[in-house]
C-alpha positions as CSV (number, residue, x, y, z in Angstrom):
1,M,-141.6,42.4,67.5
2,H,-144.8,42.4,66.0
3,N,-144.5,45.6,63.8
4,V,-141.1,44.6,62.9
5,S,-142.3,40.6,61.5
6,S,-145.6,42.6,59.8
7,S,-143.5,45.3,58.3
8,R,-141.6,42.6,56.7
9,Q,-144.4,40.4,55.3
10,Q,-145.2,44.5,53.7
11,F,-142.9,44.5,51.8
12,F,-142.4,41.2,50.5
13,V,-146.3,41.6,49.6
14,C,-145.2,44.6,47.7
15,Y,-142.2,43.4,46.0
16,S,-144.4,40.4,44.8
17,A,-147.2,42.4,43.7
18,Y,-144.4,44.8,41.7
19,L,-142.5,41.7,40.3
20,V,-146.2,40.7,38.8
21,L,-146.3,44.2,37.1
22,F,-142.5,44.8,36.0
23,F,-141.6,41.3,35.3
24,T,-142.5,41.6,31.8
25,V,-140.7,44.8,31.3
26,L,-137.7,43.0,32.7
27,L,-137.8,40.2,30.1
28,S,-137.9,42.6,27.0
29,D,-134.6,43.1,28.1
30,R,-133.6,46.3,25.5
31,L,-131.3,48.4,25.9
32,Y,-133.3,51.9,26.8
33,I,-132.0,55.3,25.5
34,D,-128.7,56.4,27.7
35,D,-127.9,52.4,28.3
36,I,-126.9,51.9,24.9
37,A,-124.0,54.3,25.1
38,R,-123.0,53.2,29.1
39,S,-123.3,49.6,28.3
40,I,-120.5,50.0,25.4
41,D,-118.7,53.2,27.0
42,G,-119.0,52.7,30.6
43,H,-119.1,55.9,31.4
44,F,-121.0,57.6,34.3
45,G,-121.8,61.3,34.0
46,W,-124.7,62.1,36.2
47,T,-122.9,64.1,38.2
48,E,-122.5,66.2,35.5
49,A,-126.5,66.3,35.5
50,G,-127.0,67.9,39.1
51,R,-127.0,64.2,40.4
52,P,-123.8,63.5,42.0
53,L,-124.5,61.0,44.6
54,A,-126.4,58.8,41.5
55,D,-122.5,58.2,40.4
56,L,-121.6,57.1,43.9
57,V,-124.6,54.8,44.1
58,I,-124.4,53.1,41.2
59,Y,-120.9,52.8,41.2
60,L,-121.5,50.5,44.3
61,I,-123.9,48.6,42.6
62,N,-122.0,48.1,39.9
63,L,-118.6,46.8,42.2
64,G,-116.1,50.1,41.1
65,S,-115.6,51.4,37.2
66,P,-116.5,51.2,34.1
67,L,-119.7,50.4,34.4
68,I,-121.1,47.0,32.6
69,N,-124.3,46.0,32.1
70,I,-125.6,43.8,34.5
71,A,-129.6,44.0,34.2
72,P,-131.9,42.5,35.6
73,L,-130.3,43.1,39.0
74,P,-130.3,47.2,39.1
75,Q,-134.1,46.6,38.0
76,L,-134.7,44.4,40.7
77,I,-132.8,46.5,43.4
78,S,-135.4,49.2,42.3
79,I,-137.8,47.4,42.7
80,A,-137.1,46.4,46.2
81,I,-135.8,50.4,47.2
82,V,-139.9,51.1,45.9
83,S,-141.3,48.0,48.1
84,Y,-139.6,49.6,51.5
85,A,-141.1,53.1,50.4
86,A,-144.2,51.9,49.9
87,T,-144.2,49.9,53.6
88,K,-142.9,53.6,54.9
89,I,-146.2,55.3,53.3
90,I,-148.8,52.1,54.1
91,S,-147.0,52.4,58.1
92,N,-148.0,56.1,58.3
93,Y,-151.5,55.7,56.8
94,R,-151.9,52.7,59.0
95,V,-153.5,49.6,57.0
96,D,-153.0,46.8,57.9
97,K,-154.2,44.3,55.3
98,P,-151.0,43.6,53.3
99,V,-152.6,42.7,50.0
100,I,-154.8,45.6,50.4
101,A,-152.1,47.8,51.4
102,A,-150.2,46.4,48.2
103,L,-152.6,47.2,45.8
104,C,-153.0,50.5,46.7
105,T,-149.4,51.3,47.1
106,L,-149.1,49.5,43.1
107,P,-149.2,52.9,41.5
108,L,-146.6,54.4,43.2
109,A,-143.7,52.6,41.2
110,G,-146.4,51.4,38.9
111,Q,-148.0,54.0,37.2
112,P,-147.4,53.7,33.6
113,Y,-145.2,57.1,33.5
114,F,-142.6,55.3,35.9
115,L,-142.4,52.2,33.5
116,E,-139.4,54.2,31.3
117,N,-137.5,54.6,34.6
118,I,-137.8,51.3,35.6
119,S,-136.5,50.2,31.9
120,Y,-133.3,52.3,32.5
121,C,-131.0,49.1,33.5
122,F,-128.3,51.8,34.7
123,D,-130.0,54.2,37.0
124,S,-132.7,53.1,38.0
125,P,-132.0,52.1,41.6
126,T,-131.4,56.4,41.9
127,M,-135.0,57.2,40.6
128,A,-136.4,54.6,43.3
129,L,-133.9,56.4,46.1
130,G,-135.4,59.5,45.6
131,I,-138.7,58.0,46.1
132,L,-137.9,56.5,49.2
133,F,-136.3,59.5,50.4
134,S,-138.7,62.1,49.4
135,I,-141.3,60.0,51.4
136,D,-139.1,60.0,54.1
137,A,-139.2,63.9,54.3
138,A,-143.0,64.3,54.6
139,I,-143.4,61.5,57.1
140,H,-140.5,63.7,58.9
141,I,-141.5,66.8,58.1
142,N,-144.8,66.2,59.5
143,K,-143.1,65.6,62.7
144,D,-142.8,67.9,65.9
145,K,-139.2,67.8,67.0
146,I,-136.6,69.6,65.7
147,F,-134.5,66.4,65.2
148,D,-137.5,65.3,62.6
149,K,-137.2,68.7,60.4
150,L,-134.3,68.3,60.4
151,L,-133.6,64.7,58.2
152,A,-136.5,65.6,56.4
153,V,-134.1,68.7,54.8
154,I,-131.3,65.6,54.5
155,Y,-134.0,63.8,53.0
156,I,-134.9,66.3,50.3
157,F,-130.9,67.1,49.8
158,L,-130.6,63.7,49.2
159,T,-133.2,63.0,46.7
160,L,-131.9,66.4,45.1
161,T,-128.5,64.4,44.6
162,L,-130.0,61.3,43.1
163,Y,-133.2,62.2,40.8
164,Q,-134.5,66.2,40.8
165,A,-137.6,64.8,39.7
166,A,-138.2,62.8,42.3
167,L,-139.0,65.6,44.4
168,S,-142.8,65.8,43.3
169,V,-143.1,62.9,45.3
170,F,-142.8,64.5,48.6
171,F,-144.9,67.6,47.8
172,V,-147.3,65.0,47.0
173,S,-146.9,63.0,49.9
174,Y,-146.9,66.3,52.3
175,L,-150.2,68.1,51.1
176,F,-152.0,64.6,51.0
177,M,-150.8,64.3,54.7
178,F,-151.4,67.9,55.4
179,L,-155.6,67.6,54.0
180,R,-155.6,64.3,55.5
181,D,-154.7,65.9,59.0
182,I,-157.1,69.0,58.5
183,N,-159.4,69.1,61.8
184,P,-162.4,71.7,62.1
185,R,-161.0,72.5,65.4
186,L,-157.3,73.0,64.6
187,S,-156.5,76.7,64.4
188,P,-155.8,77.8,60.5
189,I,-152.1,79.2,62.3
190,I,-151.0,75.7,62.4
191,L,-152.4,75.0,59.1
192,L,-150.1,78.0,58.1
193,K,-147.1,77.2,60.5
194,K,-147.5,73.4,58.8
195,L,-146.9,75.3,55.0
196,V,-144.2,77.8,56.0
197,T,-142.2,74.5,57.6
198,I,-142.4,72.8,54.2
199,A,-141.0,75.8,52.8
200,I,-138.5,76.6,55.4
201,C,-137.1,72.9,55.1
202,T,-136.7,72.8,50.9
203,A,-135.4,76.2,51.1
204,L,-132.3,74.8,53.2
205,A,-132.2,71.9,51.2
206,L,-131.8,73.7,48.0
207,T,-129.4,76.1,50.2
208,A,-127.2,73.2,50.5
209,Y,-127.7,71.7,46.8
210,I,-127.5,74.9,44.7
211,P,-123.3,75.8,45.1
212,I,-122.1,71.6,45.3
213,T,-124.0,70.7,42.0
214,R,-123.2,74.4,40.4
215,L,-119.8,73.9,39.0
216,T,-120.5,70.2,37.9
217,L,-122.6,71.1,36.1
218,S,-122.8,70.6,31.6
219,K,-124.0,72.7,29.1
220,Y,-126.7,70.0,29.1
221,G,-127.5,69.9,33.2
222,A,-127.4,73.6,33.2
223,S,-129.4,74.6,30.2
224,H,-132.2,71.8,32.2
225,S,-132.0,73.0,36.0
226,A,-131.9,76.9,34.9
227,V,-135.1,78.4,36.9
228,L,-137.8,80.9,35.1
229,P,-136.4,84.0,35.4
230,L,-139.2,87.0,37.7
231,H,-140.1,88.8,34.4
232,K,-140.8,85.6,32.7
233,L,-142.4,84.0,35.4
234,H,-146.4,84.2,35.6
235,N,-146.0,83.5,31.6
236,G,-143.8,80.4,32.0
237,L,-145.6,79.0,35.2
238,Y,-149.0,78.9,32.9
239,D,-147.1,78.3,30.1
240,N,-145.8,74.9,31.5
241,L,-149.2,73.9,33.7
242,Y,-150.8,74.0,30.4
243,N,-148.4,72.4,28.6
244,Y,-148.4,69.5,31.4
245,I,-152.1,69.5,31.4
246,Q,-152.5,68.9,27.8
247,I,-149.4,66.3,27.8
248,L,-151.7,64.2,30.1
249,H,-154.9,65.1,28.1
250,V,-153.5,63.8,25.0
251,D,-152.0,60.4,27.5
252,W,-155.2,59.4,29.3
253,G,-158.1,61.4,27.7
254,G,-161.2,59.6,26.5
255,N,-159.0,56.5,27.6
256,F,-160.6,53.9,30.2
257,V,-157.0,53.7,32.3
258,G,-157.6,57.6,32.5
259,Y,-161.2,57.8,33.3
260,V,-160.1,55.2,36.3
261,M,-157.5,57.6,37.4
262,V,-159.6,60.8,37.1
263,I,-162.4,58.8,39.3
264,L,-159.9,57.6,41.8
265,V,-158.3,61.0,42.7
266,M,-162.2,62.5,43.0
267,T,-162.9,59.6,45.0
268,A,-160.2,60.4,47.5
269,F,-160.9,64.1,47.5
270,L,-164.4,63.3,48.3
271,T,-163.4,61.1,51.5
272,F,-161.4,64.1,52.5
273,I,-164.6,66.6,51.9
274,L,-166.3,64.0,54.4
275,S,-163.7,63.3,56.8
276,A,-163.3,67.0,57.6
277,L,-167.6,67.2,57.7
278,Y,-168.0,64.0,60.1
279,K,-165.6,65.9,62.3
280,D,-166.3,68.1,65.8
281,G,-166.5,71.3,65.3
282,D,-168.9,74.1,64.0
283,L,-170.2,74.5,60.6
284,V,-168.0,77.6,59.5
285,S,-165.0,76.0,60.6
286,K,-166.1,72.9,58.7
287,L,-167.1,74.7,55.5
288,F,-163.8,76.7,55.7
289,Y,-161.9,73.4,55.7
290,V,-163.8,72.0,53.0
291,F,-163.1,75.2,50.9
292,I,-159.1,74.4,52.0
293,I,-159.3,70.8,50.3
294,L,-160.8,72.1,47.7
295,L,-157.9,74.0,46.9
296,G,-155.6,71.1,47.7
297,L,-156.0,70.0,44.3
298,P,-154.9,72.1,42.0
299,A,-152.0,72.9,44.7
300,I,-151.3,68.7,44.0
301,V,-151.4,68.5,40.5
302,F,-149.3,71.5,40.3
303,A,-146.7,69.9,43.0
304,S,-146.7,66.5,41.3
305,Y,-144.5,67.8,38.6
306,C,-142.5,70.5,40.7
307,P,-139.7,71.4,40.7
308,Q,-139.4,70.9,37.0
309,I,-142.5,73.3,36.2
310,I,-140.9,75.7,37.5
311,L,-138.3,75.4,35.2
312,N,-137.0,77.7,32.3
313,N,-136.7,74.7,29.7
314,V,-138.5,71.9,30.5
315,V,-137.8,68.4,29.9
316,W,-141.0,66.4,29.3
317,A,-140.1,63.0,28.8
318,P,-142.2,60.7,30.7
319,R,-139.5,59.8,33.2
320,T,-140.2,63.1,34.9
321,F,-144.1,62.7,35.6
322,I,-143.1,60.6,38.8
323,G,-145.0,62.2,40.9
324,I,-148.3,61.3,39.3
325,G,-147.9,57.6,41.1
326,A,-148.0,59.4,44.2
327,I,-150.7,61.1,44.0
328,L,-152.5,57.5,42.4
329,A,-151.2,55.4,45.4
330,L,-151.9,58.1,47.8
331,S,-155.4,58.2,46.6
332,C,-156.4,54.9,47.2
333,L,-154.2,54.7,50.3
334,Q,-157.1,57.5,51.5
335,I,-160.0,55.9,50.3
336,Y,-159.0,52.3,51.8
337,S,-158.0,54.6,55.1
338,F,-161.3,56.3,55.1
339,C,-162.9,53.0,54.5
340,S,-161.5,51.4,57.3
341,N,-162.9,54.3,59.6
342,S,-166.2,54.4,61.7
343,Y,-167.8,56.7,59.2
344,T,-168.5,53.7,56.9
345,E,-168.1,50.3,59.4
346,N,-171.6,49.4,59.2
347,S,-172.0,50.5,55.3
348,R,-170.9,47.4,53.2
349,Y,-171.8,48.7,50.0
350,K,-170.9,52.2,50.4
351,K,-166.8,50.8,50.8
352,L,-167.5,48.3,47.7
353,I,-168.4,51.8,45.9
354,L,-165.0,54.1,47.4
355,T,-163.1,51.2,46.8
356,A,-164.0,50.0,43.1
357,P,-161.6,52.4,41.8
358,I,-158.3,50.8,43.4
359,Y,-159.0,47.7,41.9
360,A,-160.0,49.1,38.7
361,L,-156.8,50.7,38.6
362,A,-154.6,47.9,39.9
363,Y,-155.8,45.9,36.9
364,S,-155.0,48.9,34.6
365,L,-151.7,49.1,35.2
366,I,-150.9,45.3,35.1
367,V,-152.2,45.7,31.5
368,F,-150.8,48.8,30.4
369,S,-147.2,47.4,31.3
370,F,-147.7,44.3,30.1
371,S,-148.4,46.3,26.9
372,F,-145.6,48.5,27.1
373,A,-143.2,45.6,27.3
374,K,-144.5,44.0,24.5
375,A,-144.3,46.9,22.6
376,N,-140.7,47.3,23.8
377,A,-139.8,43.4,22.5
378,S,-141.4,44.1,19.6
379,Q,-139.2,47.1,18.4
380,K,-136.2,45.6,20.0
381,D,-136.8,42.9,16.9
382,F,-138.1,45.4,14.4
383,E,-134.8,47.6,15.0
384,A,-132.6,44.2,14.5
385,H,-133.7,43.1,11.7
386,R,-133.6,47.0,9.6
387,L,-130.4,47.3,11.4
388,A,-129.2,44.5,10.5
389,T,-130.4,44.9,6.6
390,L,-129.2,48.4,6.9
391,V,-125.6,47.7,8.2
392,S,-125.0,45.4,5.7
393,D,-125.4,48.0,2.9
394,A,-123.8,50.4,4.9
395,E,-120.8,48.3,5.1
396,D,-120.1,47.6,1.3
397,V,-120.6,51.3,0.7
398,V,-118.3,51.6,2.9
399,L,-115.5,49.3,1.2
400,N,-116.2,50.9,-2.3
401,H,-115.7,55.0,-1.3
402,S,-113.5,56.8,1.4
403,I,-116.1,57.1,3.9
404,N,-115.4,58.2,7.3
405,S,-119.3,59.7,8.4
406,I,-122.4,59.0,8.0
407,G,-125.8,61.1,9.0
408,F,-129.8,60.3,8.9
409,I,-132.4,62.6,7.8
410,G,-135.9,60.9,9.4
411,S,-136.6,57.4,12.1
412,I,-136.0,54.0,11.1
413,G,-139.8,53.5,12.2
414,Q,-142.0,51.9,15.0
415,S,-143.3,48.3,14.5
416,P,-146.7,47.2,13.8
417,L,-147.0,45.8,17.0
418,V,-146.1,49.5,18.8
419,H,-148.6,51.3,16.0
420,N,-151.4,48.9,16.9
421,S,-150.5,49.6,20.9
422,M,-150.7,53.7,20.3
423,R,-154.0,53.4,19.5
424,K,-155.5,52.1,22.6
425,F,-152.2,54.4,25.1
426,P,-150.9,57.3,23.2
427,L,-148.6,57.1,25.7
428,I,-146.4,54.1,24.1
429,E,-145.7,56.6,21.9
430,R,-143.2,58.1,23.8
431,L,-142.3,55.3,25.9
432,V,-140.8,52.9,23.2
433,R,-139.4,55.2,20.6
434,P,-136.4,54.5,17.6
435,H,-133.4,55.2,18.5
436,L,-132.2,55.8,15.1
437,N,-134.1,58.6,14.6
438,G,-132.5,61.7,12.7
439,N,-129.7,63.3,14.7
440,W,-130.3,61.7,17.7
441,W,-127.1,61.0,19.2
442,W,-128.4,57.6,20.8
443,G,-128.9,56.5,16.9
444,H,-125.3,56.3,16.6
445,K,-124.5,54.5,19.8
446,Q,-126.7,51.6,18.5
447,L,-124.3,51.3,15.5
448,Q,-121.8,51.1,17.3
449,S,-123.5,49.0,19.9
450,I,-123.2,46.1,16.9
451,G,-119.8,47.0,15.3
452,F,-121.2,49.4,13.2
453,S,-118.6,53.2,14.3
454,L,-118.3,56.2,11.8
455,N,-118.3,59.9,12.7
456,H,-121.9,61.5,13.1
457,I,-123.1,64.0,10.8
458,D,-126.1,66.5,11.7
459,L,-128.9,66.9,8.9
460,N,-132.6,68.0,9.0
461,D,-135.5,67.4,6.9
462,N,-135.0,70.4,4.9
463,D,-131.4,68.7,3.5
464,R,-133.6,65.9,2.3
465,E,-134.1,67.3,-1.2
466,L,-130.3,68.7,-1.1
467,C,-128.7,65.1,-0.6
468,K,-131.4,63.8,-3.5
469,T,-128.9,65.3,-6.0
470,K,-126.0,63.8,-4.3
471,T,-124.9,60.2,-6.1
472,L,-127.4,57.2,-5.5
473,A,-125.6,54.1,-3.5
474,I,-128.7,52.0,-2.4
475,N,-132.2,52.6,-3.0
476,K,-134.2,49.7,-0.6
477,A,-138.5,49.6,0.8
478,F,-137.5,52.0,3.6
479,Y,-134.2,53.6,3.1
480,S,-131.8,55.2,0.5
481,M,-128.4,55.6,0.4
482,Y,-126.6,58.8,-0.9
483,T,-122.6,59.1,-1.3
484,Y,-121.4,62.8,-0.7
485,D,-117.5,63.4,-0.7
486,D,-116.6,61.4,2.3
487,K,-120.0,61.4,3.8
488,L,-122.5,58.6,3.9
489,I,-126.6,59.9,4.0
490,V,-129.0,57.5,4.6
491,I,-132.3,58.7,4.5
492,F,-135.5,56.9,6.0
493,K,-138.7,56.9,3.8
494,Q,-141.4,56.6,6.4
């Protein structure tokens, strides 16, 4: 009964912490990319992306078809799910102070990249469920019973059918537990068996998943789920890993939040090494396991973007960097767990130094989340003002010409507040994107959402000069409109 009460208390503390982190994001209330189309068309479509269970979950949350926008209810459900996932991992690490535990697990879904996931007002619960089932899989696969191994296979399968990118949370969680449980007295054969077990369980889940989804994948889904062919495997893996590290460097290099993240992970690995050295065993065994721990760092970096990193056509969207949250949360839990054991019980200052990155990261995440929310709200107002002018002009042109299609060259732009936020946090540029941007389909859906609907034309920058030879209909400070036969072409001047 005490455990149930403690878990319930931990859940509410985690939920409260996530609400503090996300409430400004929810208040910004900007329709985010896919949400625009679903809000006006009411379609599903996740099965075609290899996520059939996502369709079912969202169908139930939305009380059937067609989909309607009920934000922020799905996001609040998502927060409840990740809070429950946090309690699972907290229980596994036996952290008994609810507030500290909530701060440790705040990065699980509070890390900057997940802000894109939580911004989706339709399918964010399925991404959160992917995190939950990945953590469940990592916990059960570490148990001895065959039944637990089978449960792990089921959880991996469910993760894939909900949100494939969330599988990185499983790999990262498993590797952290693997390194945590290293003991110089254990035979290397036992560790090898653990690695073989994860390979077998993952393979079984994939064996069930691939045939089910192959028949339903759209062209887009098939393109972005194809694995690297064998003849490109070596170079492809290298390129994908290099691109992944490069994106992380661009997003966080020279940034306070980036420094905190690196220090936190390095501190966690220091505690892994100290734990192995403090445990009983001969020196050779200890040094061997220290070597294994050092190998674990690149393995975890690789795992944090798996399975995408083995794909032939990777989607480098922020929402797919979901494994970063698992690295940060488990690093926090590892550090605090180490500081709570007998190795450091009489060293107050050592605990303070080791745990400082946990508190610094929690504050950094709140700052970033609030910054993103303000930038998102600013972009919403900025686009609304410019769209009102653009649509008014376009309607005048349509009234005086036989126009039935429209195309755009360039972008409607980003607000000054967004540009200022990007100076401190470059990731904001990728998180707060203008929807009306060249041939991006979502821009046309955004126009439809305010009642302006024409057929879509594909244009590119090479057409810019050609279009300028056509009839100039409107010339404004940030765009010009040209007519050509039955087409209206808008060229943004940014």
